[in-house]
N, C-alpha and C positions, 0 to 999 in steps of 0.2 A: 464885877459880878459875873458869875458863870452863865453859860447859855442855858443850862438846865434850870437855873434859878429864874432866868427870864421867862421860861416857858411854864412855870408852875402857877398858872393863872386860869384854870378851868372854871367853867360855870355849869352847874347841873340844873335839873328841871325845877321850875318854880313850885312853891309849896302851898298853893291855894286850890280849893275846890270851889267851883262856881255853881251856885244854885240858880237855875234860870226860872224866873217867874213871869207873870204877864206884864206887858209894858202898857202903862196907862196914858202916857203922854210923850211928846217929843223930847222931854227932858227927864224921863224916868230912869232911875238907876236900879239894877238888879242886885240882889244880895250876893255877897262874896263871903264864904266861910272858910276856915282853916282845913286843909286836907290832912296835914301831918301834925299831930299834937307835939308841942315842944320845939317846932321849927317856925321861924318867923315867916309870916305871910308875905308873899311878893306883892308888888304893886300891880295888881291885875284886876280888871273890871270888865263886865259886860255892860254896854251902854246902848242907848238908842236916842241919839240926839244929832242935830245938825253938826256936821263935821267941821271943826276949826282946824283939824289936822290937814285937810286938803288945802285949805287956805294958806297954812304955814308952809306947805311944800310947793306951792305954786311958783313956777319960774325956776325951780332948781333942776339942773340937768345932771344926769348920771351917764356913765359910759357902758354900753352893752358889751359884755365880755365876748359874745359870739360875733357881733357885727363891728364892734369898735366905734360905733356911732354914738353921738350925744343924743340923749332922749330926755324929755321932760318927765320927771318921776311920777307926776300925777296921771300920765297917760299909760302907765304900765299895766294897770289892772284892766283886763278885758273881760268884763262881766257879761255873762249870757243868761237869759231867762231869769234874771233876778238873783242868780246865785252869788254867794259871797266871794270876795277876793282877799286872799291872805297876803299881806306885805310884811316881810321879815327884814329887820334892820340888824344884820350881823354886826359884831364888833370887827376887829381887824382880822385879816385872813390867817394870821398865825396864832390866833387865840384858840387854846384847847377847847374852851367853852363853845365857840362857834363851830368847831369841827364836830363836837359831840352833838350839838343841836342840829346841824345839817344832816348828820348820819341818822338821827332819829326821824327827821322829816322825810328823808329819802325812803324810809321804810313804809311810810303812810301815803306816799305819792299816788300809788295805784288806787287807793280808797278815795283820795281827793279827786282824782281824775274821773273815777266812776260816778262820783257825786256832782261832777261838772263844776268843781271849785278850782279857780285859778290860784296859783301861788307864785310869787316873784320875790326876789331878795336883793338887797344891796349890801355891800360890805366896805369896810374902810381899808383903803390901800390902792395899789396899782392894778392895771388891767392884767399884767403878766402874773402878779400875785394871785389875783382872783381866778385866773385860768388854772393855776397850779392847785388852788383850793378845790375847784370843781373836779379836777382829775383825781385828787386824793380822797375826797369825801363822797364822790358820786352825785353831788347835787348838780342838776342839769345846767349846762353852760348857757343855754338859751333863756334861762330864767334868772340869771345872775347879772348884776350891774355893779360897777365900781363907783364909789364916792370918795375920791382921794383926799378931799379936805374935810370930810365929815359934815357937809352942809345939811344933809337930811337930819342927822342926829341932833345937830345944834338947833335947827328950826323946830323940831318936835320937843325940845327941852329935855331930852334924855340925860340921865346922870352923866356929867362930864368926868367923873372920877375925882379922887382926892386931890385937893390943891392944884387944880388944873392949870391955873395961871401963875403958880409959884415958880420962881426961877431956880428950880432944883431938878436933878435928874429924874426923868420919867420912871426909871427903874426903882428909885427910892420911893416914889409915889406908889408904884405897883406893890412893893413889899409892904408898905403901910396898909394898903387896901387888903392884902392877903392876911394881915393881922386883924382885920375886921373894922378898921377905921374908915368910915365913909363907904363901907361895903357890908351892910348887915346880912347875917346868915351865911357868910362865906365859910367860916370855920366849921360850922355845922355840916355844910355840904361836902367839905373836904373829908370830914370824918365819916359821913354817910357812904362815901365811896369805899371805905375800908370795912365798916361794920355791917353794911348791907341795909336793906329796907324792905320789910315784909309788906308794905303798902304800895310798892312799886313793882313794875313788871321786870322780868329778867332782861339783862343787857343783851345776852346772846340767845338768839332764837333756836339755833341748832344745838345738837348734843355737844356738851362740853364737860371738862372735868368738874365744873361747878355743880353739875347735876348730883354729885356725891353729897352735896349739902342740901339737896332738895330741889324742887321745881316750882314754878309758878310765882316766884318772887325774886327780887334782886338780892343775890347771895353775897356774903362777905367777900370783899376784895374783887368782886366782879367788875364794878364800875371803875375801881382804881386800876385794874388791869387794862381796861379799854383806854383809860387816860394815859397810861404808861406807853401803850402801843402807839397812840397818836403822837405823844411827845417824841418818841423815837423817829417817827416819820417827819415831824416838823423841824427838828433841830438842824438837819443838814440843809433845809430850805429856808431857814429863818430870814436871811437877808432878802430873799425874794418875797416872802410872805408878809413881813412886817411893813407897816405904813411908812412912807417917806417922812411924814411928820411924826416923830416919836412921842409927841404929846398925846397922840391918839391911842397909844397903848393902854391908857386907862379909861378911855371913853366907853361907856356902856351903851347897849342897844335896846331893842324892844320889838314888839310884834303888834301889828294892827290888822283888823279884819274890817273891810268895807262891804257894805251892801248898799248899792247906789251911792249916794253921797253921805251916808251915815256910817259912823263907826259902831259896830256891834260887838266888838271884842277889842280890848286894849291891855297890853302887858308892857310895863316898863321894867327893864332889868334894874333891880335896886343895887346891884353890885356884882362882883365876880361870882360866877357859878349860878346866877339867878335868871336864867333864860326861861321862857314860857314852858309850861308843862304841855307836852304834845297831846297827851290824853285829854286834857281839859280843852285844848284848842280844837281837837276833833269833836268833842262833845258840843262845843259852841257852834261850829259851822256845819257839822255833818253828824247828827246824833246816830243815824243808822250805821255809819261807818265806825263810829266809836264803839258801838255795841259789838262789832266784829273783832275788836282789838283783843 
């Protein structure tokens, strides 16, 4: 299988719109409705309940990419004045979807910082691979942690990918997921990169040739162009970026937001291309910041 084929595994923004209502009890769930008609809703919810996630993560250690030290993952969120803390669980460092998601998060970091919201992230793979990921995507090194064996993802029950335990090549499993098996919505998201999306914001903030097709929305081929650029950057670094355990190539990730010991936002990647929608994440944790998007 060619290197290019290995890398054709991006994940785009999740396709749900969260409608936030009042919370009546510790076990209330808020309504989740579809953002893009015709696209499968991601497994995304805003909740207010005692967190079983913290219990699941208790005792798991990850490696700080800046310090190189082992750290209990539950200690990473340093919440101040009751502000939420975002915990991102990237897939492996060489995944186009993780690159794309990280690049989107980097754009909103100033807004999150202004709102006093902490954000930290773990990724699947080695420390050296994570440092390369940080260098290439711009995601701050001091907020990144390596989880070489995928313990966090396993503990949280994130989608392990198609036929995770089957004794076949991880790349065959990956191709199967790219065909939509065990990865709902992937094909639609691939197509969206080419045909554009009038309900999504532009990929490029600065002036670009895509402006000839209009402004204020994701233009045709705009997202596909970003993915191609990222793929060109990833291919020469593939051996460093990919996880030592190739079975983790199909492991999916997710995003949690904690407020105290409660989970107030949860997104589980249902498959390839199905990372959390950054606009919805902002709306959940910092409505004022989202209004400025």
